[in-house]
N, C-alpha and C positions, 0 to 999 in steps of 0.2 A: 544640839541633835539626835541624842539619845532618847532626852526626854520627849522632843517633839514627834518622834517617831511612835514612843509609847501611848501620848495619847491622842494619835491620830488614828493609831490602830485599834483601841480602847473604843475609839468615837463609831470607827468600822464595824467592830465587832456588836455593838450597842443597836447600831442601825438596822444591820439585819435581823438581832435576834427580837426585835419588836414585833409584839401578838399582834393587833392587827395593821390592814394595811397602812390606816389612819397612820397610826404612831410612828411603822417604817417611814411614812412619808417623812412625820414632823422631825423625826430623827434625823433624815438623811439633809433636810435644812437646814439642823445642826452643825452637822459635819459639813455642808458645803461652806457658810460662817467662819466657822472654826478653821477650815484649810483656806479659806481669802486670805484671813488674818496673818495664818502662819507663816504663806507663802509670802505676803508683803514684808513681814518681820526678816525672811529671809534676802529677800530684793535690798532692803536696809542693811544688813551684815555686808554683803558682798560690793556693796556701794563701801560703805566704809573700810573694808578691807582695801578693794581699790588704792583709797584718797589715803591709807595708812601708808601701802605700799611705795605711794606716788612719792610724801613726804619722807621714808626711807630714805627711798634713792636722792632725792634733794640733799637732806641729813649727809649722804655719806660723799654727794658733789661737792655741797660744800665746806664739809669738815676735812675730806682726804685732798681733793685735787690739788690746793697748795702745798703739798708736800713733794711732788711728782718733781723733776729738776726738767728744767726747760731749755731745749737747746738753742743754739743759735745758728739760723740758715746763712749758706753761704751766699752769695754775689757770683752769678754768673757772664759772661761776656764774650763778645767774639773780636778780635783782633781784626788791623786792617788785611790784615794776609784769612783771606777766606780760609785755609785750610786749620788754624790753628783756634780753637777754643778755650778759655781759660776760666775758673770758678776760685774766688777770691776769699778768703775767711775774715774774720773781725781780728784786729788788732791782739799780738798776746804782749805780751809785758817781759820787759827783760828778768833772766833767771840763769842759776846756777846752772839746770840741765832741765833737758824737755823729752818726750819719748810722745812719737808722732806713728798712731798707727790706723790702718785704713785695709778696707777688703776692696778687689777691683776687679772686672771682667769685662769683656767684651760682648754685648748681646748675640754675637754672630757668631756660627759652627765655626765660619774659615778666622784662621787666628788673624791676628791685631797685627800689622806690622808700620813701624813709625816708631815718634818720642813721645811717651807718656811722661811727661818730668813734674818734679816737683821744686817750687823757688821758694827761700825766704825774703820776702820783700820789705826793703827796708826804705820808706818813703815811695817814693818814686821811683828808686833805683831796684830792677825786678833782680838785676844780678845770673849768677850762671846756675846751673842743677843742682839740688843738693841730695836729690833722687832723680833715676831715670832707668825708664825698661825702653827697647826696643821690639818687644814683643810681646805680645797681653793674651790670653788663653779665654775659651769661653768656660771657663771654672771659677767661681771664686776664689782668689787669693789674696793670702794676708801681705801688704806690704808694710814696714816701720822702719825707722831708723831712727838715732838720736844725733841732735845735729854738731856741728864743731863746737864748742863752747865760743867760738872768734863770732858765730852770728847771733848771738844770746846778749850780746851787752847794750844792744837798744832794740825800740819796741819793732814789733815784725808781722807782714799775715803773710801766711800761708796762699800759695799759690799752685794750683793743678791745672796742667796746663795736656792737651791732648792734641796732639799733630801727627794724625795717620791717617789711617783709608779706613776705620771704624769709628764706630762713638764704643766711649767707655761709660760703666757703671762704676760709680763708686759709691759705698755703703761703710755705714758706721766706720763715721772720723774720728778718735779720739787721742784728746791732747793732755798727755800728764806733764807735771811739774817735776819729775824725776826721770832716771833716763830708763831705757827699755828693759835693762835685767833687773830693775828695782822689785822687792816683791810687791804683791797685789796688782802689778803690770800682767808679767807673763804668766802668773797664775794668782788665782785670787786667794786673800788671807781670810779664812774662814772664822767667820765669826763664832761667841762663844755658847750661841742658839744653834746653831746651825749642827748638821749630822754629816761624818764625813762614810765614807766606805769607800775601800781600796779593792781594786778589779786588775791584777795585773801591774802596771805600768802606769795604772789612769786612776789618780783621785776625784772621786764626785762630792763636792758639798752640796746638801738638799740643806733650806731654809723655808721655811712652812709660815705662809702670812694669813692672817686672819682675816685682814681689811678685805672686804668683796668688791673686787672689781672686773669691769667684762672681759672674757680674755685677751684681747689686743691691747687692752691698759693693763691686765695681769704681767704679759711679756716684757713689755717697757719697764713698769716696777723692778721684773727681775733686774732688768740690765743698770738697775740703778746701783744695784747690789755689787755688780765687777759687770762691765760692758757688755764681754763675751758669752753671760749667762743667758738662760732663757728657761721658760716652763718646763717640766718633770718630763721626759720619755722614757715609757717603762719597756726596756726590750725584750727583760729574760723574766723566768720563775722566780728566777733570786732576787733579782732588785724590787720585783712586785712583793716577794716577801718582806722585804728590808726596809719598805714604804709601810708596808701594814703594820707591822711592829711599831714605827715611830709613831702611826698616827693613834693605837690601840693604846699606847703608853702616856697618854697627854688625854686630858679630860675635855680642855678647851677644843682642841683639834680633831677628838672624835663626836664630837657636839658641830663644829665645824662641816665637818665630813657629814652628818646627816643629810645636808643641805647639797651636799658636792663640793669637791675641789679641783678646778682647774690643771689639766695636760695640756702639751704641746699638739695632740692626737688631735685629728680634725680629717674632713671629708669635702672639704671647701670646695676645690677644684675638681672633684669628679663625685657624685653622689654614690657612696657604697664601699668605697675606694678610702679606706684610712690611712692615712699617713702620718709618720711626726713631720712636724712644720721643718721644712728645708734650715740647715745650719750651714749658711756659704757652700752649699751643695745643693744636691736633689734631694725631693723630698724624700724619706724612707717608709718604702711602705712598712706595716705590721709583721713583725716574726713570730710573736708572743702576743696573746690577749686574756684578757680576761673578764669577757662582759657578764652581765647579771641576766640573767633567765627572761628571753624579751628585747632584748637591748640588742644593737641599735633599732630603734622604733620609726626615728625621724618623724613624728609625731607633728601635724603643722607644716609637712614639706620643710624645715629651715632651721634642724637639729644638726649641725655639721661639726661643732666643737666637743669634748673629748673630756667628760667628768670621772671622777673617782668620787664613789658613794655608797651606801648603801655598808655602813661598818658593822651594823650587825651582822651580816652575811658575811664578814669577811673581804669588805671594802670591793666591790664589784664593780666595771665599768660601766658608763650609760652615755649617749650622745645627748645633750642640751641646745638651744640657741646660743651664740658666742655672743649675744649684746645682754645674756642674762650676767647678772656682777655674784661671782661667788669668791669663797676661798682660793687660795692656790700656794701649789709650789716651784719651789725654785729650785735650779741645780746647776753649779759652776763645774765641768768635771775640766783636768787638764793632763796632761803627762809628764810624766818624771822625767823623761827622758828630752822632750823639746820645751816642755815646759808652758807649751801654746794649749789653749782652749782646744776641745770637741765641739764647745755647742757656739755659735753664733744667731744672727739673728733673723728669723723665720721670717722676715720680708723678703730677704732679699734686696 
């Protein structure tokens, strides 16, 4: 493009420096012909770039899509008693131990009363509840239990039963073939290529992924590392510095950051109101930010997700279209006291 600009510039100077009107006219015709040829080449290059981008996106989908863990849908049904609704899982095989974890809440501000129960059904026998709550609040709550080994000698299905005065929302159902107190369940097992940071009683594992994904797909990929992990949220200057140092010390990471790294920040619900996506709670407003000058700018009126970008200027923040594909940073934070994560599924 620089060479093209020089050619056009020289032709313009030649056209206006011609000695006679006739020479000027002829020079302008030459310039017009060259301009049209250059314009046509630029259009060809733009078309080629669009085709290459389409092929790149398709190659990413073809190569990487099969790497994602696919979950199974639960089947729901209503019993003859119109006040009871059940959701039934696929069948699980006998083993020594299981841990069943999930998040639940009522969508209403008025508290739920009734019975929210879980059964381990063998064959047609529903049996008695192995877990039960009579009060459910409007806040996401973690439920978990390890079934008594006597329930695990035969194949079984997990049955969630709602028998109360409100609907119940259930999210992030996780079943492990180990007990709930096992490593990797209550707290993540940080891999050798992750970065640990401890702040008080909370440890966070950060993992950086070069594979470009959309914002929502990146969140799901983070959850493959640990079901309660999510995209990074940068809430303090100290955490921001930690992330910037990680990226600066890795050549591949710095190169990926040129194109942007997804975070959990977004203004999807309300334009200009940036929050860290909810983690089984309310979305968290930014208390710290490090925007690049002129950002966020919401170009095209569809830039709702936050990137870390511009490593040469200190890894600043920018907004981007959530459907774009970028590399990303996952984080999994857990408490040394409870062992529970402080991060969950931002889709609630």
